[in-house]
N, C-alpha and C positions, 0 to 999 in steps of 0.2 A: 445439387448440379453434378455431374457425371461429366471429367471431361481427357481424353488420354492422347497422351503427348509420346514421341520419340525421338531422337536424335539421327541426323542423318545427314551425315556429312560435316560434321560437327555443328548442326545448327537443329534448333528443334520446332518440330513442326507438330500438327493436329496428326491423330490417327482415330480412323472410324474404327477398328476393332481392335481387342486385345491380342497383342501377339508377344514373340519374345522379344524381352529388348522394352518393354514400354512402360512408362509411368499412368498409373492411373487416378486420376485426384477424384476425391469425393468430397466436394462442399455442401453439407446439410442435406445430404443424400436423401432422398426419400425411399419407403421400405423396397420399392421395386428395383430402385438403381440397386438395393443392396443387397437382395435376392438374384441378382442379374451378377454382379459380379462376383460373390460367392460362390454362385453355380457354374463360371465359368474357370476359375482360378480352383476351384477343388477346395476351398476354406469356410470355416462355419460362420454362418453370417453374424453370430454373436458376437466375435469378433470383432465382426469389422464395424458392428453397433457400438464398441465398448467404450470407443474414443467419443462418441455424443453423449456420452453420459455426463456429465460436470462434476459427478464426486468420484468420477473415474481416477484413480491415485496411478502413478506415476510406475511402471515395470516393463520388464520382459520375458516373454516366453518361450519358450521352443514347442511347436507344436506337433502334431504329424505331417510335415514333409512341407510345413511354412512359418515363421517368425515372428510372432507379436512384438513390439516395442512400440510403448505408450510414455510421455516425456508430457511436460506442462507448460505450457509457452505462456506470457502476459496478453491481456487483453485489455484494450482502456473501457472502461464505466460508463456505458450512456448514460448521459447526463449529469455524470458526476464535476466537479473539479479537476481542474489541471492535475495532473499528477497521481490521479487515483485508481489505481490499475487490479485487477483481479487475475488469475490463471484459468486454463482450460487446457482441457487435455488433447494431443494431439499422436493418432492415433497412425503408425508406421506397421506394414506386413508386406512381408520379404517371403517369395515362391524362389522357385531353381533358376525364373526364368525374367519376373515381372516385380516392380514395385510401386504398393498402394499404399497412398494418404489419404486419413479422414481425418477433417474436423467440421465444427458445429460452424463456424465463422469462415468467409475471407480472409485467413491473415496471411500477413506482408513477408509471415518468415516462408509460407510457399509462392503466394505470387510475384513475389523477387524469383524465384524460378522459371514460372510463368511467362514470365515480361525479358527473358534473357540478360538479368543483369546480374547475373552471378557467374565467376568466370572457372572455366575448368568442368564445369555442366555437365555430365550424360547421362542420357536414363538409362545406357548398356552396363554402368560403373556403378554396381545397388549399393557395396557397402560406402564407398566413395560419395555418395548422391545419401545415405544417409547420415553422415558425420558432416555434411557442407547443411544440412538442416539442421542438425542440432547446435553448429556451430553459429547460423543464423538465428537460431532462437538464443543463444547464450550472449552473443552480438545485443539482441534485443534487450535483453535485461538490464547488459551496459546501460543502455540508452534511456532506458525508461528512469534507470536510478541515478543517472546523468541530472536528468529532468527533475527528480522528488530533491537531488541536493540544491539542487536553483530555489525549488519551492520553498526549502525551508526557511531562506533568510525572510520572505516578508507573508510569512501566513499566522494567523490566528489559531486559536487551542481548537477550535471546529475543525478547520483545514489542517492541523497535526493530528488530530485523532484519524482522519481518513490516512494522510499518508502513511501513517507508522500501520494502519491496519495489512496497505498496501505490500509495506516492505515485513509485516508476517505473511502476506499470502506466497509472497517471493522467496522467504527466506525453506519454508515449507516445501515447497515449490523447486527452488533450487538444491536443496538436498537430496531430495528423491531420486531429480536425475541424475546425481553425481552416482548416485546408487547404482542405475540404469549403466552409466557410463563405464562404472568400475566391472561389471558385470558383463558388460560387453569386450572386455581386454582378458575374458578368461574363458570365452564360449572359442571350441575349438571349432563347432561344426559350419561359422560363420567365414567364410572365406575373405580374408583380409590381405591385401599389400603392406609392402611397406611403407608408401606412400599415403596407403589408407593409417596403418598403423600412426604414424607423424602426422597425420590429418587429426586423429584421434586424440594425440597427447596435447596437441592445439585446442580442442574443445574442453579438454579434461579443465585445462589452465585457466580459460576462460569462464570455465563454469566456477572453481573457486575463486577465483578475481569477483566473481559476481556474489560468491558468498559473502565474501570478505565484505566485500561495499556495502553489501547489506547489512551486515552487523555492526558496519562503524556507521549507518547512519539511523540506523533504530539508537544506539548508543547517544548517538546528536539529540535525535526525536525525545529521547526521555531527558537530556539532559536539558533543552531549552523548554518542554513541558513543566520540568521541575523548576526551572526557574521562573516562566509566568507564574508556575503557582504561587511559588513566595510573595512574588510584586505583588498580586491581588491580596495577599493574606495580609501582607504587609500594610498595602492602603487601607483595607479591612479594622485592621489594626490602629490605624493613624486614625478613622473615622470615628471608631467608637470611642477613641481618646478624647477626641475635638467633642462630639453629643455629651461626653462623662462632664468633662470642665463647664458645657453650659449650662447643662443640670444643676452643678454646683451651683454657679454663679446665679443662678435662676430660684434657689431657694433661698439665699441668706432674705431678698425682699418681699418672699413667697411668707417666711416667716414672720418677719418685724412687722409686714403690714397684717397678717394673720394677729398677733398677740394686741400690736395698736388698736386694730379693728373688734375687736371683743372685748376689748379695758379701756376705751376711750376717754367714760366718762368716769372712771373707778381712780379714787384719792390713788398715790402712789405712786403712779406712771410716769416717767420721766417726762417732763417738757406740756404735760398735760394740761398745763395752766397756764401755759404759754399762750401768746397770743401769735409766736415764731413756731410752734409747737410741731408742726408738721411739716415745714419748711425743712426744720433742723434734721427730724426724724428723718426727711427723704435725705438732705445730705450727710447724713452719718453714713443710711444703706449704699447712696453711692461708694463711698468712701470702703467701705468695709469691702464692695462689689471690685472695684480698683483692687485694693491688696491683695483678693481673695485669686482675682486675673493675673498681677505681677508673679504671686505665689506661683500660680500654674504656670505662666507662663515658663518661669524659671524652669520647673520640673520641667520644659517642652512637652505639656500636656496641654497645651494652647497656642 
């Protein structure tokens, strides 16, 4: 989808054509829309299409007459449990007169601007707009990280695995975004004003805070997972000890009944000549089993 916006008298309006001071918003664009925008702005179609590749890494490159900025933004995985996210590229192309954004989905990072929910936003202030987009992406990371933190308290092992995978994606993407921001501070080609630099500093602070939160939550998940593993191992050990003790107790009557079953009529077997021999043997077997059970209980094996 292709949408063109322009700020007129501090109000965001839809425009019919691409002209100076407009924002071209491409959301899951068709090849025809990509070619149209590329031809109008005199940029390479491959640079427009780069952000549609889910494997594209965050980067910034200065081309002939325009600048390409690609950052990673969070995206909830469809059908997955709450708190499970991945990251996708968001492309920003700056020319001398326009700003173009490209994304494969309709993300809240951009929809908030289109819905006029961001203060101080103007399509004519390109670098400030870029930093506002990056700031919005950084705050989204922090929002999702807080949600993951709440999910940690009532998740099982499989859910923890999904949350840990999310944090891996976040950590990788945030580090790449941080590299892009560092390069933005050094590029003199991009015209920047003092207010813009202050906003860029705020974005860098938010990104670093998100990176720190990601590291803390990953350590928290690792500790929780190790605790779960220790508890399960302990339960397994207790179950094995219990089964081993039961096996030992069952061995006593098995051995005695085997001996007497094979030799019940042979002279010399204890109690073989008594009318109460079977009862005596049973009572002795129970007594031996009782003593064995008492010993095992004392050793905390039963």
